[in-house]
C-alpha positions, -999 to 999 in steps of 0.1 A, spaced: 451 124 -183 419 110 -191 387 129 -200 359 122 -176 329 107 -192 300 130 -199 263 124 -191 237 144 -193 218 155 -164 187 142 -183 206 109 -191 215 102 -157 180 110 -143 165 87 -170 188 63 -161 182 64 -124 141 64 -130 147 30 -153 165 15 -128 139 21 -101 114 12 -124 127 -23 -130 131 -29 -95 98 -23 -86 81 -41 -117 102 -74 -103 80 -73 -73 42 -87 -66 18 -61 -66 -2 -46 -40 -38 -33 -46 -57 -9 -23 -100 -3 -29 -121 17 -13 -151 0 0 -181 11 16 -167 10 52 -135 18 49 -102 9 27 -88 -28 16 -53 -36 8 -45 -68 -7 -11 -82 -14 4 -113 -29 28 -119 -1 31 -155 10 54 -148 35 40 -141 73 72 -125 87 80 -101 59 46 -73 57 40 -53 28 6 -38 44 15 -20 80 -6 2 102 14 35 108 -14 54 132 -49 56 140 -64 59 107 -35 52 86 -20 24 69 13 17 48 18 -7 17 47 -9 -4 65 -28 -32 101 -30 -41 128 -39 -19 117 -46 12 151 -33 38 144 -1 19 106 1 21 107 -13 57 132 15 67 106 43 55 78 26 75 99 28 104 108 65 101 67 71 89 60 54 128 84 75 142 69 108 126 38 99 136 41 89 171 62 123 180 37 147 160 7 131 177 24 132 213 38 167 208 8 183 194 -29 163 188 -35 128 174 -57 145 150 -26 163 136 -12 135 119 -28 128 85 -19 108 57 -13 142 36 13 151 62 30 116 62 28 113 25 47 151 22 73 137 44 79 105 24 77 126 -10 108 150 5 128 115 16 123 96 -19 128 131 -38 164 138 -20 174 102 -22 166 99 -62 180 133 -69 213 126 -53 241 114 -73 260 99 -43 234 67 -39 212 45 -63 174 58 -62 155 34 -38 135 6 -56 103 12 -39 65 27 -44 50 37 -18 7 39 -6 -3 61 21 -41 57 32 -65 73 55 -98 62 63 -123 93 70 -160 93 87 -175 86 54 -161 74 24 -158 109 6 -132 118 32 -110 85 26 -76 99 12 -54 73 -5 -17 86 -17 6 67 -42 42 77 -42 64 64 -72 99 59 -65 111 99 -76 93 112 -45 59 126 -66 27 128 -47 -4 108 -64 -38 115 -50 -57 83 -61 -93 77 -57 -117 42 -56 -84 18 -64 -52 18 -71 -24 -9 -79 13 -8 -76 41 -35 -87 43 -63 -106 19 -56 -140 2 -25 -122 -8 -9 -151 -30 -40 -166 -41 -46 -129 -53 -8 -127 -71 -10 -161 -92 -42 -148 -99 -24 -115 -110 12 -133 -132 -9 -153 -149 -29 -124 -148 -8 -90 -175 7 -82 -185 26 -46 -204 11 -19 -188 -22 -24 -189 -47 4 -159 -59 18 -162 -94 1 -168 -77 -30 -137 -53 -28 -117 -84 -18 -127 -108 -48 -124 -79 -72 -87 -74 -59 -76 -111 -60 -93 -113 -94 -71 -85 -107 -38 -99 -87 -46 -135 -106 -42 -121 -140 -7 -124 -159 7 -104 -185 -7 -129 -211 -42 -126 -201 -43 -156 -186 -57 -162 -146 -37 -181 -118 -54 -192 -86 -43 -174 -55 -54 -190 -21 -56 -174 14 -23 -183 19 -5 -165 -6 -25 -134 4 -20 -106 29 -49 -86 38 -59 -58 58 -84 -31 62 -89 4 77 -123 -1 90 -142 30 101 -166 9 116 -142 2 145 -153 16 182 -116 22 188 -94 49 178 -73 25 159 -90 12 127 -65 -11 110 -66 -49 114 -56 -77 96 -79 -103 78 -64 -135 82 -72 -170 88 -107 -185 85 -124 -147 79 -102 -145 50 -112 -179 39 -149 -175 41 -146 -138 28 -128 -157 -3 -153 -185 -8 -176 -182 -39 -211 -168 -31 -202 -149 3 -228 -126 10 -203 -96 12 -207 -88 49 -180 -95 72 -202 -85 102 -205 -118 113 -170 -131 110 -150 -118 143 -120 -100 137 -92 -125 137 -63 -104 144 -57 -68 156 -27 -53 144 3 -52 163 13 -17 183 19 9 158 57 13 172 84 -6 154 85 -34 182 75 -57 153 109 -51 137 
């Protein structure tokens, strides 16, 4: 009888972490920034069918990189959790912190289980508050840990380089146009220090806009509105540009 090959628990976990990180790094990056009136999500994503950014509940949105089928399952689970909690208790009881804890438990369980491979995903859960000081942004790596972020955050691709670029240039009180242009500039930079040109057709952009009068603060920025915001010399306010589209229902009917 042959002796089973032994791998220490530390080495096994390190191998699983490296496997997940490599899978996540192969995806295109997503950037999330706070601006004066809310939170903006910008992803390099030419697909109009497979979203990286989606609404979860009234004031909560979700962004992800990695394997689409894996983070889509997590998104759908988050929508069900939010709908059930809001219906059973109160809509105010649905928070980004609670949702992040649920995702952390799920990712942590999968990562530590030897029976299945770790999820190759990294998530961002954000909630817009009454003021900028009340905004919440949580980043959840593949191992289920939770990182409380402020100002700006990037995941996927060359996230470290993008995060460094954003940290040096992001400031409080930016307009939507300013925050969007900074996000696009950061996504345009490659690993060698060069720059690419990203057009509106290559971007997926959405906001949690605290100034919206309705309960649902999520909207996608599409078409002409996005093109105007990306134009050089744009004044920085989207007040004159009507919303091109509201996000679909927070249920999973879009799947």
